[in-house]
One Martini backbone bead per residue (centre of mass of N, CA, C, O) as a GRO file, in nm:
protein
  197
    1MET     BB    1   0.395   1.047  -1.980
    2SER     BB    2   0.598   1.007  -2.221
    3PRO     BB    3   0.716   0.738  -2.391
    4ILE     BB    4   1.016   0.832  -2.415
    5LEU     BB    5   1.057   0.907  -2.117
    6GLN     BB    6   0.981   0.633  -1.995
    7SER     BB    7   1.197   0.471  -2.144
    8LEU     BB    8   1.442   0.620  -2.025
    9ALA     BB    9   1.375   0.564  -1.728
   10ASN     BB   10   1.378   0.257  -1.740
   11GLY     BB   11   1.670   0.231  -1.839
   12SER     BB   12   1.797   0.370  -1.595
   13ALA     BB   13   1.693   0.175  -1.379
   14ARG     BB   14   1.828  -0.085  -1.501
   15GLY     BB   15   2.129   0.014  -1.460
   16TYR     BB   16   2.095  -0.062  -1.179
   17GLY     BB   17   2.273  -0.352  -1.118
   18ALA     BB   18   2.366  -0.472  -1.408
   19PHE     BB   19   2.676  -0.580  -1.289
   20GLY     BB   20   2.611  -0.815  -1.055
   21GLY     BB   21   2.502  -1.092  -1.228
   22ALA     BB   22   2.232  -1.071  -1.104
   23ALA     BB   23   1.916  -1.028  -1.084
   24VAL     BB   24   1.778  -0.693  -1.045
   25ALA     BB   25   1.578  -0.492  -0.904
   26PRO     BB   26   1.466  -0.204  -0.922
   27PRO     BB   27   1.470   0.066  -0.768
   28ALA     BB   28   1.317   0.289  -0.570
   29PHE     BB   29   1.087   0.541  -0.652
   30GLU     BB   30   1.051   0.887  -0.535
   31SER     BB   31   0.866   1.154  -0.505
   32ILE     BB   32   0.951   1.499  -0.441
   33ALA     BB   33   0.925   1.691  -0.710
   34SER     BB   34   0.770   1.959  -0.909
   35ALA     BB   35   0.797   2.166  -1.221
   36ASN     BB   36   0.707   2.458  -1.399
   37GLY     BB   37   0.696   2.670  -1.634
   38THR     BB   38   0.625   3.038  -1.677
   39GLY     BB   39   0.772   3.231  -1.914
   40SER     BB   40   0.962   3.433  -1.693
   41SER     BB   41   1.183   3.199  -1.644
   42GLY     BB   42   1.521   3.033  -1.653
   43THR     BB   43   1.455   2.903  -1.357
   44ILE     BB   44   1.474   2.587  -1.180
   45THR     BB   45   1.424   2.497  -0.830
   46PHE     BB   46   1.551   2.256  -0.608
   47SER     BB   47   1.490   2.237  -0.260
   48SER     BB   48   1.536   2.077   0.026
   49ILE     BB   49   1.682   1.806  -0.008
   50PRO     BB   50   1.675   1.509   0.097
   51SER     BB   51   1.911   1.253   0.255
   52ILE     BB   52   1.751   0.946   0.212
   53TYR     BB   53   1.906   0.879  -0.045
   54GLN     BB   54   2.123   0.761  -0.290
   55HIS     BB   55   1.977   0.894  -0.538
   56LEU     BB   56   1.907   1.097  -0.827
   57GLN     BB   57   1.623   1.204  -1.039
   58ILE     BB   58   1.563   1.371  -1.356
   59ARG     BB   59   1.265   1.457  -1.531
   60GLY     BB   60   1.219   1.601  -1.869
   61ILE     BB   61   1.035   1.863  -2.035
   62ALA     BB   62   1.163   2.107  -2.282
   63ASP     BB   63   1.121   2.472  -2.334
   64SER     BB   64   1.253   2.756  -2.505
   65SER     BB   65   1.283   3.111  -2.582
   66GLY     BB   66   1.524   3.076  -2.728
   67ALA     BB   67   1.708   3.111  -2.989
   68GLY     BB   68   1.634   2.880  -3.214
   69THR     BB   69   1.636   2.533  -3.213
   70GLN     BB   70   1.864   2.506  -2.985
   71GLN     BB   71   1.950   2.431  -2.642
   72ASP     BB   72   2.078   2.452  -2.328
   73LEU     BB   73   2.153   2.274  -2.029
   74LEU     BB   74   2.180   2.406  -1.703
   75ILE     BB   75   2.372   2.339  -1.393
   76ARG     BB   76   2.326   2.393  -1.039
   77LEU     BB   77   2.484   2.323  -0.729
   78ASN     BB   78   2.413   2.485  -0.445
   79GLY     BB   79   2.479   2.762  -0.605
   80VAL     BB   80   2.745   2.714  -0.748
   81THR     BB   81   2.984   2.951  -0.923
   82ALA     BB   82   3.222   2.804  -0.946
   83SER     BB   83   3.494   2.626  -1.109
   84SER     BB   84   3.353   2.294  -1.059
   85TYR     BB   85   3.305   2.201  -1.366
   86SER     BB   86   3.293   1.900  -1.568
   87ASN     BB   87   3.258   1.816  -1.927
   88HIS     BB   88   3.084   1.558  -2.129
   89SER     BB   89   3.007   1.485  -2.487
   90LEU     BB   90   2.770   1.298  -2.700
   91ARG     BB   91   2.645   1.394  -3.027
   92GLY     BB   92   2.360   1.370  -3.256
   93ASN     BB   93   2.178   1.436  -3.598
   94GLY     BB   94   2.210   1.189  -3.829
   95THR     BB   95   2.502   1.298  -3.964
   96SER     BB   96   2.661   1.385  -3.699
   97VAL     BB   97   2.937   1.401  -3.464
   98THR     BB   98   2.985   1.532  -3.127
   99ILE     BB   99   3.263   1.637  -2.923
  100ASP     BB  100   3.286   1.733  -2.574
  101GLY     BB  101   3.505   1.940  -2.354
  102ASN     BB  102   3.522   2.073  -2.010
  103ALA     BB  103   3.670   2.288  -1.770
  104SER     BB  104   3.616   2.510  -1.531
  105GLN     BB  105   3.309   2.553  -1.470
  106THR     BB  106   2.987   2.716  -1.370
  107TYR     BB  107   2.860   2.458  -1.509
  108ALA     BB  108   2.649   2.224  -1.615
  109TYR     BB  109   2.663   2.089  -1.945
  110PHE     BB  110   2.394   2.050  -2.202
  111PHE     BB  111   2.387   2.009  -2.535
  112ASP     BB  112   2.129   2.039  -2.750
  113VAL     BB  113   1.838   1.943  -2.560
  114ILE     BB  114   1.661   2.193  -2.623
  115THR     BB  115   1.414   2.391  -2.732
  116GLY     BB  116   1.351   2.651  -2.933
  117ASN     BB  117   1.168   2.916  -3.101
  118SER     BB  118   1.199   2.767  -3.413
  119VAL     BB  119   1.015   2.547  -3.351
  120THR     BB  120   0.768   2.360  -3.325
  121ALA     BB  121   0.506   2.364  -3.157
  122ASN     BB  122   0.534   2.152  -2.885
  123THR     BB  123   0.840   2.102  -2.895
  124LEU     BB  124   1.042   1.876  -2.700
  125GLY     BB  125   1.267   1.798  -2.467
  126ALA     BB  126   1.428   1.502  -2.337
  127SER     BB  127   1.521   1.414  -1.987
  128ILE     BB  128   1.789   1.239  -1.805
  129LEU     BB  129   1.902   1.262  -1.460
  130ASP     BB  130   2.183   1.150  -1.270
  131ILE     BB  131   2.265   1.162  -0.914
  132TYR     BB  132   2.533   1.057  -0.738
  133ASP     BB  133   2.574   1.049  -0.413
  134TYR     BB  134   2.446   1.331  -0.305
  135ALA     BB  135   2.487   1.290   0.029
  136SER     BB  136   2.774   1.293   0.022
  137THR     BB  137   3.090   1.405   0.206
  138SER     BB  138   3.335   1.228   0.021
  139LYS     BB  139   3.222   1.311  -0.271
  140SER     BB  140   3.211   1.371  -0.576
  141LYS     BB  141   2.990   1.466  -0.831
  142VAL     BB  142   2.772   1.285  -1.062
  143ILE     BB  143   2.638   1.337  -1.391
  144ARG     BB  144   2.387   1.180  -1.584
  145PHE     BB  145   2.303   1.197  -1.941
  146PHE     BB  146   1.981   1.167  -2.130
  147GLY     BB  147   1.894   1.310  -2.455
  148GLY     BB  148   1.653   1.515  -2.651
  149PHE     BB  149   1.534   1.588  -2.996
  150ASP     BB  150   1.253   1.638  -3.222
  151SER     BB  151   1.208   1.819  -3.557
  152ASN     BB  152   1.085   1.682  -3.806
  153GLY     BB  153   1.379   1.500  -3.842
  154SER     BB  154   1.525   1.683  -3.647
  155GLY     BB  155   1.815   1.685  -3.422
  156PHE     BB  156   1.904   1.546  -3.095
  157ILE     BB  157   2.143   1.332  -2.928
  158SER     BB  158   2.254   1.266  -2.579
  159LEU     BB  159   2.565   1.196  -2.411
  160ALA     BB  160   2.645   1.269  -2.063
  161SER     BB  161   2.874   1.444  -1.831
  162SER     BB  162   2.933   1.553  -1.481
  163LEU     BB  163   3.163   1.721  -1.266
  164PHE     BB  164   3.149   1.791  -0.914
  165ASN     BB  165   3.405   1.954  -0.730
  166ASN     BB  166   3.231   1.846  -0.454
  167THR     BB  167   3.147   1.718  -0.116
  168SER     BB  168   2.882   1.821  -0.084
  169ALA     BB  169   2.574   1.802  -0.019
  170ILE     BB  170   2.278   1.787  -0.197
  171THR     BB  171   2.008   2.051  -0.173
  172SER     BB  172   2.034   2.188  -0.469
  173ILE     BB  173   1.868   2.246  -0.799
  174SER     BB  174   1.949   2.414  -1.104
  175LEU     BB  175   1.755   2.488  -1.396
  176ILE     BB  176   1.893   2.622  -1.702
  177ALA     BB  177   1.837   2.823  -1.966
  178GLY     BB  178   1.982   2.864  -2.244
  179GLY     BB  179   2.031   3.169  -2.419
  180GLY     BB  180   1.837   3.354  -2.226
  181GLY     BB  181   1.592   3.196  -2.169
  182ASN     BB  182   1.275   3.070  -2.102
  183TRP     BB  183   1.049   2.877  -1.953
  184GLU     BB  184   0.803   2.726  -2.070
  185THR     BB  185   0.479   2.613  -1.981
  186ASN     BB  186   0.551   2.306  -2.102
  187THR     BB  187   0.747   2.273  -1.880
  188ARG     BB  188   0.885   1.973  -1.704
  189PHE     BB  189   0.999   1.881  -1.376
  190ALA     BB  190   1.122   1.579  -1.201
  191LEU     BB  191   1.188   1.462  -0.871
  192TYR     BB  192   1.387   1.178  -0.759
  193GLY     BB  193   1.423   0.915  -0.538
  194ILE     BB  194   1.680   0.663  -0.475
  195LYS     BB  195   1.684   0.364  -0.348
  196GLY     BB  196   1.840   0.130  -0.203
  197ALA     BB  197   1.882  -0.214  -0.138
   0.00000   0.00000   0.00000
């Protein structure tokens, strides 16, 4: 795992229980599955996700064949294509800051966080996504995102969240390359289950 991705993952793990007053050990992470890009598909799906954890985390390094410098990461939960997703993001490129928000979308959107085909070869975006209470059947689901990329001094960093207005337990997650591109073969996503205290 790259140092920046490990650092992001460690920070995310420390965030659990951070406001409880007393020092709390990070929860246990267990590997569920991992997948690589094939170069011929723009979708990677984790399916048959067990319901034995409290939360889920996805760690990824990603590169898309889509045109341009940066592309979006799109997510669908349980294959739902209805307008059930609301998104908010704050991202910066070292010069300016952009704030976005949209509701009634057919994807969870994370803007400008993976590299497109015009960046230096083997430059990838790094992403950490946390999906809270994914197995609950009484709560809508929230995704927290932290990630971005650097392309020889330029790039983006993003803090974002998405609400999936659906109370079904999450059993599948599709990660989709924006801009109509495919996931390059150096793309890798790993799914982890987070155990409760």
